[in-house]
Every structure is written in C-alpha cells, then in structure tokens.
C-alpha positions in Angstrom: 0.0 0.0 0.0 2.8 2.4 0.8 4.3 1.9 -2.7 0.9 2.5 -4.3 0.4 5.8 -2.5 3.9 6.9 -3.2 3.6 6.1 -6.9 0.3 8.1 -7.1 1.5 11.1 -5.1 5.1 12.2 -4.7 6.5 10.3 -7.7 3.8 11.8 -10.0 3.4 15.4 -8.7 5.3 18.2 -7.1 3.6 19.8 -4.1 4.2 23.4 -3.0 3.8 22.6 0.6 2.8 19.8 3.1 -0.8 20.8 3.1 -1.2 20.2 -0.6 0.4 16.8 -0.2 -1.8 15.9 2.7 -5.0 17.0 0.8 -4.1 14.9 -2.2 -3.2 11.8 -0.1 -6.5 12.0 1.7 -8.4 12.3 -1.6 -6.4 9.4 -3.1 -7.0 7.1 -0.1 -10.7 7.8 -0.2 -10.9 7.0 -3.9 -8.9 3.9 -3.3 -11.1 2.6 -0.6 -14.4 3.4 -2.3 -13.7 2.9 -6.0 -10.8 0.7 -6.6 -11.7 -3.0 -7.3 -8.9 -5.2 -6.0 -8.1 -8.7 -7.3 -7.1 -9.9 -3.8 -10.7 -9.0 -2.7 -12.3 -10.9 -5.6 -12.7 -7.6 -7.6 -14.6 -5.8 -4.8 -13.7 -2.5 -3.2 -12.2 -2.4 0.3 -15.3 -0.6 1.5 -17.7 -3.3 0.1 -15.7 -6.0 1.8 -15.9 -4.2 5.2 -19.6 -3.7 4.8 -20.1 -7.4 4.0 -18.2 -8.4 7.1 
C-alpha cells in the first residue's frame, strides 16, 4: 500500500507545501477505498468487503 500511495502522489506530482500533499493523499486514499476494485478481494472494493463483514 505504501508503494501504491507513493507512486500516485510524490512520484507523479510536485507539491508546493505539506498541506497540498496531505490533501491529495486523503483524496487518493478515499478514492482507493471506495472505488478501486482489487483482485485480492475478488474484484470488490475495500469498503464493500468491510460492509459485508
């Protein structure tokens, strides 16, 4: 997960300050948890798996 976040944030964009990085990371993590379908979870989102549990 750390590599995924790093590839999507600091390796792809330059941030003027820490606040901009923090805002983008929070947006990315929300999108990841609610929209990304993962093979390890049988193509479900992490949020859907938690709701089913």
